[in-house]
C-alpha positions in Angstrom: 0.0 -0.1 0.1 2.8 2.4 0.6 4.1 1.7 -3.1 0.8 3.3 -4.0 1.3 6.1 -2.1 4.8 6.5 -3.2 3.6 6.4 -6.8 0.8 9.0 -6.4 3.5 11.0 -5.1 6.0 10.7 -7.7 3.7 11.0 -10.7 0.4 12.2 -9.5 -3.1 10.9 -9.0 -4.4 10.9 -12.6 -1.0 8.8 -13.8 -1.3 6.6 -10.8 -4.9 5.7 -11.4 -4.4 5.6 -15.0 -1.8 2.9 -14.7 -4.0 1.0 -11.8 -6.8 0.8 -14.2 -4.7 0.0 -17.1 -3.5 -3.2 -14.9 -7.0 -4.1 -14.0 -8.0 -4.2 -17.6 -5.4 -6.1 -18.5 -6.2 -9.0 -16.0 -9.8 -8.7 -16.9 -9.0 -9.3 -20.8 -6.4 -12.0 -19.9 -9.1 -13.7 -17.9 -12.0 -13.4 -20.5 -9.5 -14.4 -23.2 -8.5 -17.6 -21.4 -11.9 -18.6 -21.0 -12.9 -17.9 -24.7 -9.7 -20.2 -25.6 -10.7 -23.0 -23.5 -14.2 -22.7 -24.8 -13.0 -22.8 -28.5 -10.6 -25.7 -27.8 -13.6 -27.6 -26.5 -15.7 -26.9 -29.2 -13.4 -28.0 -31.7 -13.0 -31.4 -30.0 -16.8 -31.7 -30.5 -16.7 -30.6 -33.9 -13.7 -33.4 -34.9 -15.9 -35.8 -33.1 -18.9 -35.0 -35.1 -16.9 -35.0 -38.5 -15.6 -38.5 -37.5 -19.0 -39.5 -37.1 -20.4 -38.0 -40.3 -17.5 -39.6 -42.3 -18.1 -43.0 -40.6 -21.9 -43.0 -41.7 -20.8 -41.8 -45.1 -18.7 -45.0 -45.6 -21.5 -46.9 -44.3 -23.8 -45.5 -46.6 -21.6 -46.2 -49.7 -21.1 -49.6 -48.9 -24.7 -50.4 -48.2 -25.2 -48.6 -51.6 -22.7 -50.5 -53.3 -24.0 -53.7 -51.9 -27.9 -53.0 -52.6 -26.4 -52.3 -56.3 -24.6 -55.5 -56.7 -27.6 -57.7 -55.3 -30.1 -55.9 -57.4 -28.0 -56.4 -60.7 -27.7 -52.4 -61.1 -24.1 -51.1 -61.9 -22.8 -49.0 -58.7 -22.3 -45.7 -58.9 -18.4 -45.5 -59.2 -18.1 -41.6 -59.1 -20.1 -41.9 -55.7 -17.5 -44.7 -54.3 -14.5 -42.7 -55.7 -15.8 -39.5 -54.2 -16.2 -41.1 -50.9 -12.4 -42.1 -50.7 -11.6 -38.2 -51.6 -10.7 -38.7 -55.5 -12.0 -39.0 -58.9 -12.5 -42.2 -60.3 -9.3 -43.4 -62.8 -10.8 -45.8 -64.9 -12.3 -45.0 -68.3 -14.7 -47.8 -68.9 
């Protein structure tokens, strides 16, 4: 507390008040940003898990489509199977 009074005596009350207010704002912003960062990290993990589920469901749907096409005697949609693997069909048949 005596350091605060010494600061007031050296630079004046308005400057000392501004310095203290600046430190307070810095601490508040640091606390808020830490909270936001943690929330964003949590949401990023959830989004990755959901993306993984969607990819798994897409793989299952393509597999079921290929099996049903084979059972029904219909030619399977090769472009859909290739798109599921992340590439275009290179065959020209």
